C-alpha positions as CSV (number, residue, x, y, z in Angstrom):
1,M,0.0,0.0,-0.1
2,K,1.1,3.6,-0.8
3,Y,0.9,6.2,1.6
4,D,0.3,9.9,0.6
5,T,3.5,11.2,2.7
6,I,6.7,9.9,4.1
7,R,5.5,10.9,7.6
8,E,2.3,8.7,7.1
9,A,4.4,5.8,5.7
10,A,6.9,6.1,8.4
11,Q,4.0,6.2,11.1
12,A,2.6,3.0,9.5
13,W,6.0,1.2,9.8
14,V,6.7,2.3,13.4
15,S,3.4,1.2,14.5
16,S,4.1,-2.3,13.6
17,F,7.2,-2.3,16.0
18,N,6.9,-4.1,19.3
19,A,6.8,-1.5,21.9
20,I,8.6,-2.5,25.1
21,P,8.1,-0.4,28.2
22,Y,11.6,0.9,29.7
23,S,10.6,-0.8,33.2
24,V,10.8,-4.2,31.5
25,V,14.2,-3.7,29.8
26,E,15.6,-2.2,33.0
27,K,14.5,-5.3,34.9
28,L,16.2,-7.7,32.1
29,Y,19.3,-5.8,32.4
30,R,19.4,-5.7,36.2
31,I,18.3,-9.5,36.7
32,S,21.0,-10.6,34.2
33,D,23.8,-8.1,35.4
34,G,24.2,-6.9,31.8
35,E,25.0,-10.5,30.7
36,D,21.8,-10.8,28.5
37,L,21.4,-7.1,27.3
38,W,24.5,-5.2,25.8
39,E,24.8,-2.2,24.0
40,I,26.1,-2.2,20.3
41,T,25.8,1.3,19.5
42,P,28.8,2.6,17.8
43,P,29.9,6.3,18.3
44,T,28.3,8.9,16.2
45,V,29.2,12.5,15.2
46,G,28.4,14.9,18.2
47,D,29.0,12.0,20.8
48,R,30.9,13.2,24.0
49,V,33.8,10.9,24.5
50,T,36.6,10.1,27.2
51,L,39.8,9.4,25.7
52,Y,42.1,6.5,26.9
53,N,45.4,6.4,25.4
54,D,49.2,7.5,26.6
55,W,49.0,11.1,26.0
56,S,45.3,12.3,26.8
57,T,43.8,9.8,29.2
58,G,40.6,11.2,30.8
59,E,40.3,14.1,28.3
60,I,36.8,14.8,27.4
61,S,36.3,15.3,23.6
62,E,33.7,15.1,20.8
63,V,33.4,12.8,17.9
64,V,33.6,15.1,14.6
65,T,33.7,12.4,11.9
66,E,33.5,8.7,11.3
67,D,36.2,7.2,9.2
68,G,34.8,3.7,8.6
69,D,34.4,1.2,11.3
70,T,38.0,1.5,13.1
71,E,38.9,5.3,13.2
72,Y,37.2,8.6,14.3
73,V,38.1,12.0,14.1
74,V,37.8,13.7,17.8
75,A,38.0,17.3,18.4
76,L,39.7,17.9,21.6
77,D,38.1,20.3,24.2
78,A,41.8,21.8,24.5
79,G,41.9,22.5,20.9
80,G,42.8,20.7,17.7
81,S,41.7,17.4,16.6
82,C,43.1,13.8,16.4
83,R,42.2,10.5,14.7
84,Y,41.5,7.7,17.3
85,A,40.9,4.0,17.0
86,R,37.6,3.0,18.6
87,D,39.3,1.2,21.5
88,D,40.9,4.8,22.4
89,F,37.8,6.1,23.7
90,E,34.5,5.5,25.5
91,V,31.3,7.3,24.6
92,E,29.9,9.3,27.6
93,R,26.3,8.3,28.2
94,E,23.7,9.5,31.0
95,S,22.7,6.1,31.8
96,V,22.9,2.5,30.7
97,L,19.6,2.8,29.0
98,P,18.1,5.7,26.9
99,M,16.1,8.0,28.7
100,W,12.6,7.7,26.7
101,G,10.1,5.5,28.5
102,T,9.6,3.1,25.6
103,L,12.0,0.9,23.7
104,W,11.3,-1.1,20.5
105,A,12.1,-4.2,18.7
106,F,11.3,-4.8,14.9
107,D,8.3,-7.1,14.3
108,E,9.4,-8.2,10.9
109,G,12.5,-10.4,10.4
110,I,13.4,-8.8,7.3
111,D,14.1,-5.4,9.3
112,D,16.3,-7.5,11.8
113,E,18.2,-9.1,8.7
114,W,18.8,-5.3,7.3
115,L,20.1,-4.1,10.8
116,D,22.4,-7.4,11.3
117,G,23.5,-6.9,7.8
118,E,22.9,-10.7,6.9
119,V,22.8,-9.7,3.1
120,L,24.4,-6.4,2.5
121,G,26.7,-5.7,5.8
122,S,25.5,-4.3,9.0
123,H,23.5,-1.0,9.2
124,V,24.0,-0.6,13.0
125,Q,26.1,2.6,12.2
126,E,23.4,4.0,9.9
127,M,20.8,3.3,12.7
128,A,22.8,5.0,15.4
129,D,23.4,7.9,13.0
130,C,19.7,8.4,13.0
131,G,19.8,8.9,16.8
132,F,19.0,5.4,18.1
133,R,20.9,3.5,20.8
134,I,20.9,-0.1,19.9
135,Y,21.1,-3.2,22.2
136,E,21.3,-7.0,21.5
137,S,20.0,-9.8,23.6
138,E,20.6,-13.5,23.1
139,D,17.0,-14.1,24.0
140,Y,15.1,-11.0,22.4
141,G,17.5,-10.0,19.6
142,H,17.7,-6.4,19.0
143,I,16.0,-3.7,21.0
144,F,16.6,0.2,20.3
145,G,15.5,3.4,21.9
146,I,15.8,7.1,21.7
147,D,18.0,9.2,24.2
148,G,16.0,12.2,24.2
149,A,12.7,14.0,24.8
150,G,10.6,16.9,24.1
151,Y,10.7,17.2,20.2
152,D,9.3,15.5,16.9
153,F,10.8,12.1,17.1
154,Y,9.4,11.2,13.3
155,S,11.5,14.2,11.8
156,E,14.5,13.6,13.9
157,H,14.5,9.7,14.0
158,W,11.9,7.7,12.5
159,I,11.7,9.4,9.1
160,P,15.5,9.4,8.8
161,L,15.5,5.5,9.8
162,Y,12.7,5.0,7.3
163,K,15.0,6.5,4.6
164,V,18.2,4.7,5.3
165,R,16.1,1.4,5.6
166,G,15.4,2.1,1.9
167,L,11.6,2.0,2.1
168,Q,9.4,3.7,-0.4
169,W,5.9,3.4,0.7
170,H,5.0,6.8,0.0
171,E,4.1,9.0,-3.0
172,K,5.5,12.3,-1.9
173,E,8.7,13.4,0.1
174,D,7.1,16.2,2.2
175,V,6.5,15.3,5.7
176,A,3.3,17.1,6.3
């Protein structure tokens, strides 16, 4: 079925996801001591990071660009920028789970296959670039959430994800 606008198409897609209350995911994390739920979100542009290497241990900085899966350009708070390997820093997060009260899981296996990259390579970075924090569970597969509140999730997260997912269930590009 074709929808009139991209927003309507994204809303239809998102409404098919399995919504999981934050409290349920929090209990899963606590009960398993983090053994059955681990975050796989890669760093994205704008993330605040703490550096861990010989010359800047403990320095807080910000990711400026991603250079593939292994290197990142990080702007140092003290000035300048350097290229760092992923193991040289840790992303600073407010908490173990995102702040929004609901997390989601794809309902369709084809969406999970897209995220895992079983055919064309992993899309975890693309999903993270759309503002999602992504978790993996041995028992529950992928779970994802939004670390934000007080703005339009559709224009900031869901429509960009719909686009990178390659879906074209809409007639018009406008988001009205």
